[in-house]
C-alpha positions in Angstrom: 25.3 63.7 -7.8 27.2 62.3 -4.7 29.4 59.3 -4.8 27.3 57.6 -2.2 24.5 57.8 -4.2 26.0 54.8 -6.1 28.5 53.7 -3.6 30.0 50.1 -4.3 27.1 49.1 -6.5 25.9 47.5 -10.3 24.0 50.4 -11.3 21.8 50.4 -14.4 23.4 50.0 -17.7 24.6 46.1 -18.2 26.2 45.4 -14.4 28.4 48.7 -14.4 30.2 48.3 -11.0 30.3 52.1 -9.6 33.0 52.4 -6.5 32.1 54.0 -3.3 34.0 56.8 -2.1 36.3 54.8 0.2 37.4 53.1 -2.9 38.2 56.3 -5.2 41.8 57.5 -4.3 43.5 60.7 -5.0 46.5 60.5 -7.4 49.3 62.6 -6.0 50.3 65.4 -8.2 47.0 65.7 -9.7 44.2 68.6 -8.6 40.8 68.1 -11.0 38.6 71.8 -10.9 35.0 71.4 -12.5 32.7 74.6 -13.4 29.2 75.4 -15.2 30.2 77.0 -18.7 26.7 76.5 -20.4 28.7 75.3 -23.7 25.1 73.3 -24.9 22.8 73.2 -21.9 22.6 75.4 -19.1 23.3 74.1 -15.0 25.3 71.5 -16.4 28.7 70.9 -15.3 30.6 70.5 -18.6 34.3 71.8 -18.0 36.9 70.1 -16.3 40.4 71.3 -15.5 43.2 68.9 -14.7 46.4 70.8 -13.1 49.5 68.5 -13.1 52.2 69.0 -10.7 56.1 69.9 -12.0 57.8 67.0 -13.1 54.5 64.5 -14.3 54.8 63.5 -17.6 51.9 62.9 -20.4 51.6 60.7 -23.3 48.4 60.2 -25.8 46.7 58.4 -28.2 44.3 59.9 -30.7 41.3 59.1 -33.3 42.8 58.2 -36.7 39.6 59.7 -38.3 40.9 62.4 -41.0 38.2 64.7 -39.3 40.4 64.9 -36.3 38.9 67.6 -34.3 40.4 70.8 -33.7 41.6 70.2 -30.2 43.1 66.7 -31.1 45.3 68.3 -33.6 46.3 70.8 -31.2 46.9 67.9 -28.6 49.2 66.1 -31.2 51.3 69.6 -31.8 51.7 70.4 -28.2 52.8 66.6 -27.5 55.1 66.8 -30.2 56.8 69.8 -28.8 57.2 68.0 -25.8 57.2 70.7 -23.2 55.9 69.8 -19.7 52.3 69.3 -19.9 51.0 71.1 -16.8 47.3 71.0 -17.3 44.0 69.5 -19.4 40.9 71.2 -20.2 38.3 69.1 -21.0 34.6 70.2 -22.2 31.6 68.7 -23.3 28.6 69.2 -25.2 30.4 70.6 -27.9 33.4 68.5 -30.2 35.0 71.4 -32.0 35.5 69.1 -34.7 34.3 70.3 -38.6 35.0 73.9 -37.4 38.0 74.8 -39.6 40.4 77.4 -38.5 38.4 78.9 -36.5 38.1 75.8 -34.3 41.5 75.4 -34.3 41.6 79.1 -33.2 39.2 78.5 -30.5 41.3 75.6 -29.1 44.2 77.6 -28.9 42.9 80.4 -27.5 41.3 78.0 -24.7 45.0 76.9 -23.6 46.3 80.5 -23.9 43.3 81.8 -21.5 44.4 78.8 -19.2 47.8 79.5 -19.3 47.8 82.8 -18.2 45.4 82.0 -15.5 48.2 79.3 -14.0 51.3 81.3 -15.2 52.3 78.4 -18.1 53.5 78.6 -21.7 50.2 77.5 -23.5 52.1 74.7 -25.3 51.9 73.3 -22.0 48.2 72.9 -22.1 46.3 69.8 -23.7 42.6 70.6 -25.2 39.8 68.3 -25.4 36.0 68.3 -26.5 33.3 66.0 -27.1 30.1 66.4 -28.4 27.8 67.7 -31.3 30.0 67.8 -34.4 30.3 71.0 -37.1 28.9 73.4 -34.6 31.1 76.3 -33.4 32.7 76.1 -29.7 31.3 79.0 -27.6 34.8 79.6 -26.7 33.8 82.9 -24.9 32.2 81.0 -22.6 34.1 78.1 -21.9 36.9 81.0 -21.1 34.8 82.8 -18.8 34.2 79.4 -16.7 38.1 78.9 -16.7 38.6 81.0 -13.1 35.4 78.8 -11.5 36.7 75.3 -12.5 40.3 76.4 -10.9 38.5 77.7 -7.9 37.3 74.1 -7.4 40.4 72.6 -7.7 40.8 69.7 -5.2 42.5 66.2 -5.3 39.8 64.1 -4.4 37.2 65.7 -7.5 37.7 62.4 -9.6 34.1 61.2 -9.2 32.7 64.8 -9.9 34.9 64.9 -13.1 33.7 61.5 -14.4 30.4 63.2 -14.4 31.4 66.4 -16.1 32.7 64.6 -19.0 30.1 62.6 -19.7 27.3 63.2 -22.8 24.7 60.6 -23.7 26.6 58.2 -20.8 23.9 57.5 -18.2 26.4 56.4 -15.7 30.1 58.0 -14.7 33.2 55.4 -15.8 35.7 55.6 -12.6 38.1 53.2 -11.8 40.7 53.1 -9.0 43.3 51.0 -7.1 46.5 51.2 -4.8 49.5 48.4 -5.3 52.8 48.4 -3.7 55.8 48.2 -6.0 59.5 48.2 -5.0 58.3 49.3 -1.0 56.2 52.0 -2.4 52.5 52.5 -2.5 51.3 53.6 -6.2 47.8 55.0 -6.9 46.1 54.4 -10.1 43.0 56.4 -11.1 41.1 56.7 -14.3 37.9 58.2 -15.6 36.4 57.7 -18.9 33.2 58.8 -21.3 31.6 57.2 -24.4 28.4 55.5 -25.1 28.0 55.8 -28.8 30.0 56.4 -32.0 32.1 53.8 -30.2 35.0 52.2 -32.7 38.3 52.3 -32.4 41.0 53.4 -33.7 39.9 54.7 -30.7 36.5 54.1 -29.6 34.8 57.4 -29.3 35.7 58.4 -25.9 37.9 60.4 -23.4 39.9 58.6 -21.0 42.1 59.8 -18.5 44.7 57.8 -16.5 46.9 58.9 -13.6 49.2 57.4 -11.4 51.7 58.9 -9.2 54.5 56.2 -10.6 57.3 57.7 -12.2 57.8 55.9 -15.9 60.4 57.5 -18.3 59.1 59.8 -21.2 59.9 57.4 -24.3 58.2 54.1 -22.1 55.5 56.1 -21.2 54.8 56.5 -24.9 55.4 53.2 -25.8 53.0 51.8 -22.7 50.1 54.4 -23.4 50.2 53.0 -27.2 50.4 49.2 -26.0 47.5 49.9 -23.4 45.2 51.5 -25.5 45.4 48.8 -28.1 44.7 46.4 -24.9 41.9 48.1 -23.7 39.9 51.1 -25.8 41.1 49.3 -29.1 39.0 46.3 -28.1 35.9 47.9 -28.1 33.0 48.6 -30.5 29.2 49.7 -30.1 28.1 50.9 -33.6 31.1 50.7 -35.8 31.5 54.4 -35.9 35.0 56.2 -35.2 34.7 59.3 -33.5 36.4 62.8 -34.5 37.5 63.6 -30.5 38.7 60.0 -29.4 41.9 60.5 -26.6 42.9 58.5 -24.6 46.1 60.1 -21.7 48.2 58.7 -19.0 49.7 61.1 -16.5 52.5 59.7 -14.2 53.8 62.2 -11.6 56.2 60.3 -10.2 55.2 61.4 -6.5 55.4 58.0 -5.1 59.1 57.3 -5.5 59.0 54.9 -7.6 60.3 55.7 -10.9 60.5 52.7 -13.8 62.7 54.0 -17.2 62.6 50.8 -18.9 60.9 47.6 -19.5 63.7 45.9 -18.0 63.0 47.1 -15.1 61.6 44.4 -12.2 58.3 46.5 -11.7 57.7 47.1 -15.1 55.4 44.3 -15.8 53.5 45.0 -12.9 52.7 48.6 -13.5 52.0 47.8 -16.9 49.5 45.4 -16.3 48.0 47.4 -13.4 47.7 50.1 -16.1 46.2 48.3 -18.6 43.8 46.4 -16.5 42.5 50.1 -15.4 41.9 50.9 -18.8 40.4 47.8 -19.5 37.8 48.1 -17.5 37.1 51.9 -18.4 36.9 50.6 -21.7 34.6 47.8 -20.9 32.4 50.3 -18.4 31.7 52.6 -21.9 30.2 49.1 -23.3 28.2 48.3 -20.6 26.5 51.8 -20.7 26.5 51.6 -24.8 23.4 54.0 -25.7 20.5 51.4 -25.4 22.8 48.4 -24.5 20.9 45.9 -22.7 23.1 42.9 -23.3 27.1 43.0 -22.8 28.9 40.4 -25.2 32.2 39.3 -25.2 33.8 37.9 -28.7 36.2 35.4 -28.5 38.2 34.6 -31.5 41.1 31.8 -31.0 42.9 29.6 -33.5 43.7 32.1 -35.8 46.8 32.7 -38.0 47.5 36.5 -36.6 45.7 39.2 -35.0 45.4 40.8 -37.8 42.5 37.9 -39.1 41.6 37.3 -35.4 40.2 41.1 -35.0 38.6 41.1 -38.6 36.2 37.9 -37.5 35.8 39.5 -34.2 34.9 43.1 -35.3 32.8 41.4 -38.2 30.6 39.9 -35.5 30.5 42.4 -32.7 29.3 45.1 -35.6 26.7 43.0 -37.5 23.4 44.4 -37.2 21.6 41.4 -37.9 23.5 39.9 -34.9 23.3 42.5 -32.6 19.6 42.8 -32.7 19.4 39.0 -32.6 21.2 39.4 -29.2 18.5 42.3 -28.0 15.8 39.8 -29.1 17.3 37.1 -27.2 16.7 35.3 -30.6 19.0 32.5 -31.4 19.3 33.2 -35.3 23.2 32.1 -35.0 23.5 31.6 -38.6 23.9 35.3 -38.7 27.1 34.7 -36.4 28.3 32.1 -39.2 27.6 34.7 -42.0 29.5 37.5 -40.3 32.5 35.1 -39.6 32.6 34.2 -43.6 32.4 37.5 -44.6 35.4 39.1 -42.6 37.9 39.1 -44.9 39.9 35.7 -44.8 39.9 34.6 -48.1 41.2 30.9 -47.6 39.6 30.6 -44.6 38.2 26.7 -44.3 34.4 26.7 -43.1 34.6 23.2 -42.2 37.2 23.8 -39.9 35.1 26.6 -38.1 33.5 25.5 -34.3 31.4 28.2 -32.6 29.8 28.2 -29.1 27.3 30.5 -27.4 28.4 30.7 -23.5 28.4 27.0 -22.6 26.6 25.7 -26.0 28.4 24.7 -28.8 26.4 26.1 -32.0 28.2 24.8 -34.7 31.4 22.3 -35.4 33.1 21.8 -38.7 31.5 24.8 -40.1 27.9 23.5 -39.6 25.2 23.1 -36.9 26.6 20.5 -34.1 24.3 17.2 -33.9 23.4 17.7 -30.4 22.5 21.4 -30.9 19.1 22.0 -29.5 17.7 26.0 -30.0 16.2 26.0 -26.5 20.2 25.7 -25.6 20.8 28.7 -27.2 17.4 30.8 -26.1 18.7 30.0 -22.6 22.0 31.7 -22.9 20.5 34.2 -25.2 18.4 35.7 -22.1 21.7 36.2 -19.8 22.7 40.1 -19.2 26.2 38.7 -20.0 27.2 36.6 -23.2 30.0 35.0 -24.7 30.6 34.2 -28.0 33.6 31.8 -28.7 34.8 31.3 -32.1 37.4 28.9 -33.1 39.0 29.3 -36.9 41.6 26.0 -36.6 44.1 28.0 -38.5 46.4 28.8 -35.8 46.9 29.6 -31.9 46.3 33.1 -32.0 43.3 34.6 -30.1 41.8 38.1 -29.7 38.9 39.4 -27.4 36.6 42.2 -28.7 33.8 43.7 -26.3 30.3 44.8 -27.5 26.6 45.1 -26.8 23.3 44.8 -28.8 21.3 47.3 -30.5 18.0 47.8 -29.2 15.1 50.5 -30.1 16.6 52.8 -27.7 20.2 53.2 -29.4 17.8 54.7 -32.2 15.9 56.9 -30.7 19.1 58.2 -28.2 20.6 59.1 -31.3 17.6 60.4 -33.6 16.9 62.8 -30.3 20.6 63.4 -29.5 20.9 67.4 -30.7 17.1 68.2 -29.4 
């Protein structure tokens, strides 16, 4: 599927922007190869290999699910050993989760095979899998396709890689930008996948963000965690936390800009640019969520602390009753108040709560606003992008979570996923 097919358009899903080829920049120090391994389906590009130039630093954040998939466990082990990571290998179609010791061996064998082909140590490889859980990974097919992936490696393969890591996604998710910092041109390009089974920590997704800025190892770890919290840990589709979630930042240092401390004068600009790119990738996951017809922003303000703000935001964002009402464009907005009430704030004064739907004040002082008219709520509910704003009247902390509606299609996709 060529980039020019989508070039610079908002395509399908809910206003998901796909940049044209001219806006997708290769990251110096990163080459990407793609192959058809037949992991789950024939004639499907389902294997991706990132090759990283010497000196590249890598940091990652992974799922908190106790059934962490075998590749997640291997990634964590390899990153803790702190070798110089030189390659990533990603397969779709099979999650290699719930596969026990044989699954761990499959991930390790994948790393050994790729390391042998590239002249590296196996600990310099990070493996990733996504797809069906509880099924053995056809590792022989994966390994057999590695030479094909390596042979196809090139710097401008980001768009093709965005397709190759998809599962139930309908569209590729990619961001790319350039900026001037310290007299250097810095490139940031990233891809992600995810459409269902989405809920932090982290959303069921794979996310890869590359930059040619140089970032110190300790700082990169801290930045990756903070960026995940500002992006992939602020989205939800269905409240399910996957077994394979992974978010990786690769910093090649080839721009000539090097930042080792948060006190560096260019740190804030670089952090914000990386965080904005990750947040855009995260929002694209929600825009392309399984069966989604509405993109919803849940803003909670006047909370006492971050924890209670997120409790309220996620209670609303994950309520099946709220999500189905939005799908039907039914302003049954008492469901939102109910979700706020069961979010877990024991001392919440409901008489202090105000609720807006878009620009419409629906509830004030914990009850229906005297001027609220249902036709006003109906008008907002029919829009493709909707903001729900909740003021708790308890403090000055604000948080935002992104979600979508539940449609008939969500059920169909997940009922038929393995067929």
